[in-house]
C-alpha positions in Angstrom: -28.8 5.1 -19.2 -27.4 2.8 -16.5 -30.1 2.2 -13.9 -28.6 2.0 -10.4 -30.1 1.0 -7.0 -28.2 2.0 -3.8 -28.6 -0.2 -0.8 -27.2 1.0 2.5 -28.7 1.4 6.0 -27.2 4.8 6.4 -29.2 7.6 4.7 -26.2 9.9 4.5 -24.2 7.3 2.7 -27.0 6.7 0.2 -27.3 10.4 -0.4 -23.6 10.8 -1.0 -23.5 7.9 -3.4 -26.6 9.3 -5.3 -24.9 12.7 -5.6 -21.8 11.2 -7.0 -23.5 8.9 -9.5 -26.0 11.5 -10.8 -23.1 13.7 -11.8 -22.5 11.2 -14.6 -24.7 11.8 -17.7 -25.1 8.1 -18.4 -26.1 7.0 -14.8 -29.5 7.2 -13.2 -30.2 6.3 -9.6 -33.7 4.8 -9.7 -34.1 3.8 -6.1 -32.6 3.4 -2.6 -33.0 0.6 -0.1 -32.1 0.5 3.7 -31.7 -3.3 3.8 -30.9 -6.3 1.7 -34.5 -7.6 1.5 -35.9 -4.4 0.1 -32.9 -4.2 -2.2 -33.8 -7.5 -3.8 -37.4 -6.5 -4.2 -36.6 -3.2 -5.8 -33.9 -4.6 -8.0 -36.5 -6.8 -9.6 -39.3 -4.3 -9.7 -37.2 -1.4 -11.1 -35.2 -3.4 -13.7 -32.0 -2.3 -12.1 -28.7 -2.7 -14.1 -26.3 -2.2 -11.2 -26.9 -2.7 -7.4 -24.5 -1.0 -5.0 -24.7 -3.2 -1.9 -23.5 -2.5 1.6 -22.5 -5.6 3.6 -23.8 -4.7 7.0 -27.5 -4.0 6.8 -30.5 -5.1 8.9 -33.2 -7.6 7.9 -31.0 -9.2 5.3 -27.3 -8.4 5.1 -25.6 -7.5 1.8 -23.8 -10.8 1.3 -27.0 -12.8 1.8 -28.7 -10.5 -0.6 -25.8 -11.0 -3.1 -26.3 -14.8 -3.0 -30.0 -14.4 -3.7 -29.7 -11.8 -6.5 -29.3 -14.3 -9.4 -32.6 -15.8 -8.5 -34.6 -12.7 -7.8 -33.1 -10.2 -10.3 -30.8 -12.2 -12.7 -30.2 -9.2 -14.9 -28.8 -7.1 -12.1 -25.0 -6.9 -11.4 -23.9 -6.1 -7.8 -21.0 -4.1 -6.5 -20.2 -4.7 -2.9 -19.3 -1.7 -0.8 -17.4 -2.5 2.4 -14.6 -1.7 4.8 -13.3 -5.3 4.6 -13.1 -5.7 8.4 -13.6 -9.4 8.6 -11.9 -12.2 6.6 -15.2 -14.2 6.3 -16.9 -11.2 4.6 -14.1 -11.0 2.1 -14.3 -14.7 1.2 -18.0 -14.6 0.8 -18.0 -11.5 -1.3 -15.4 -13.0 -3.7 -17.2 -16.3 -4.1 -20.8 -15.0 -4.3 -20.5 -13.4 -7.7 -20.1 -9.7 -7.0 -19.2 -7.6 -10.1 -17.1 -5.2 -8.1 -15.5 -4.6 -4.7 -15.1 -1.1 -3.4 -14.1 0.5 -0.1 -16.4 3.1 1.2 -13.7 5.7 0.9 -13.3 5.1 -2.8 -12.8 8.2 -5.0 -15.9 9.4 -6.8 -14.4 8.8 -10.2 -13.6 5.3 -9.3 -17.2 4.6 -8.1 -18.5 5.8 -11.5 -16.0 3.7 -13.3 -17.0 0.7 -11.3 -20.7 1.2 -12.2 -19.9 1.5 -15.9 -17.7 -1.6 -15.8 -20.4 -3.7 -14.0 -23.1 -2.5 -16.4 -21.1 -3.8 -19.4 -20.5 -7.2 -17.8 -17.0 -6.6 -16.4 -15.7 -6.8 -12.9 -14.1 -3.8 -11.2 -11.7 -4.1 -8.3 -10.1 -0.9 -7.0 -6.4 -1.1 -6.1 -7.3 -0.3 -2.5 -9.8 -3.2 -2.4 -7.3 -5.5 -4.0 -4.8 -4.8 -1.3 -7.3 -5.3 1.5 -8.5 -8.6 0.0 -4.9 -9.9 -0.5 -3.9 -8.9 3.0 -7.1 -10.4 4.5 -6.3 -13.8 2.9 -2.6 -13.8 3.4 -2.7 -16.3 6.3 -3.1 -20.1 6.2 -0.8 -23.0 5.2 1.7 -21.0 3.4 4.0 -23.7 2.0 1.3 -25.7 0.2 -0.3 -22.5 -1.2 3.0 -21.1 -2.3 3.9 -24.3 -4.2 0.5 -24.4 -5.9 0.8 -20.8 -6.9 4.3 -21.1 -8.3 3.2 -24.0 -10.5 0.3 -22.0 -11.9 2.4 -18.9 -12.5 5.0 -21.0 -14.4 3.0 -20.6 -17.6 3.6 -16.8 -17.6 6.4 -15.1 -19.5 8.9 -13.1 -17.5 7.2 -9.8 -18.4 3.7 -11.2 -17.5 5.2 -12.3 -14.2 6.4 -8.7 -13.6 2.9 -7.5 -14.2 1.2 -10.0 -12.0 3.7 -9.3 -9.2 2.6 -5.7 -9.2 -1.0 -6.8 -9.1 -0.1 -8.6 -5.9 1.0 -5.3 -4.5 -2.4 -3.8 -5.4 -1.1 -1.4 -8.0 -3.5 0.1 -10.6 -2.9 -0.4 -14.3 -1.6 3.2 -14.5 0.9 2.7 -11.7 1.9 -0.7 -13.0 2.6 0.9 -16.4 4.7 3.7 -14.8 6.7 1.1 -12.8 7.4 -1.1 -15.9 7.7 1.8 -18.4 4.6 0.6 -20.4 1.4 2.4 -21.4 -1.8 1.8 -19.4 -3.4 0.3 -22.5 -0.5 -2.2 -22.8 -0.9 -3.1 -19.1 -4.6 -3.8 -19.7 -3.7 -6.1 -22.5 -1.2 -8.0 -20.3 -3.7 -8.3 -17.5 -6.3 -9.8 -19.8 -3.8 -12.3 -21.2 -2.6 -13.2 -17.7 -6.2 -13.8 -16.4 -6.8 -16.1 -19.4 -3.6 -18.0 -18.9 -4.2 -18.4 -15.1 -7.9 -19.2 -15.5 -8.7 -16.3 -13.1 -11.9 -14.5 -13.1 -10.5 -11.2 -11.9 -7.3 -9.4 -10.9 -7.8 -10.2 -7.2 -7.5 -13.9 -7.9 -4.3 -13.2 -9.9 -3.0 -11.0 -7.1 -3.6 -13.7 -4.5 -1.6 -16.1 -6.6 1.3 -13.6 -6.9 1.2 -13.1 -3.1 1.1 -16.8 -2.4 4.0 -17.5 -4.7 6.2 -15.3 -2.6 5.3 -16.9 0.7 
């Protein structure tokens, strides 16, 4: 069983997430926390596999809790739940080691998929979250970023570049496959190879490169 802790200051949100996750036979919600400080304490006490972490919470916000998680509960992987309203939050979430980034209106099946991915050591970024992150970071000195991105993308084959361009649009693997007339499994293989070639940790970083290269 995947042991999950839900941290959100809104009881209705916690209840909704619990209901979704407990519909999966391999997931158990072992606790809830209304703030980041309690989330850190419970994650360690309850041997939590995956922590669903809201950003805006009292006492200790979700991003501060995320930064502390490797010290207090090193075996716990965190998925950040957010609306991506501020650029600073997006930057901190990406760089603080979250195992997933989901919007609060994420489909139930996608939430379950994200928890399973995090529990097995993988990162999960929904297409909607990818689009919000890319859009949030699309400003700045465009010319310099664009040139750096184009140099990094030069190592890709033409087909790999087709795939990474669609990542930049926030498309899922299934939608990318439909657009390029490939199976979803083939797209997954391409994405893994692309991330290795570009030395990117996740598809959001590759999507940002694709977007920067077009600036």
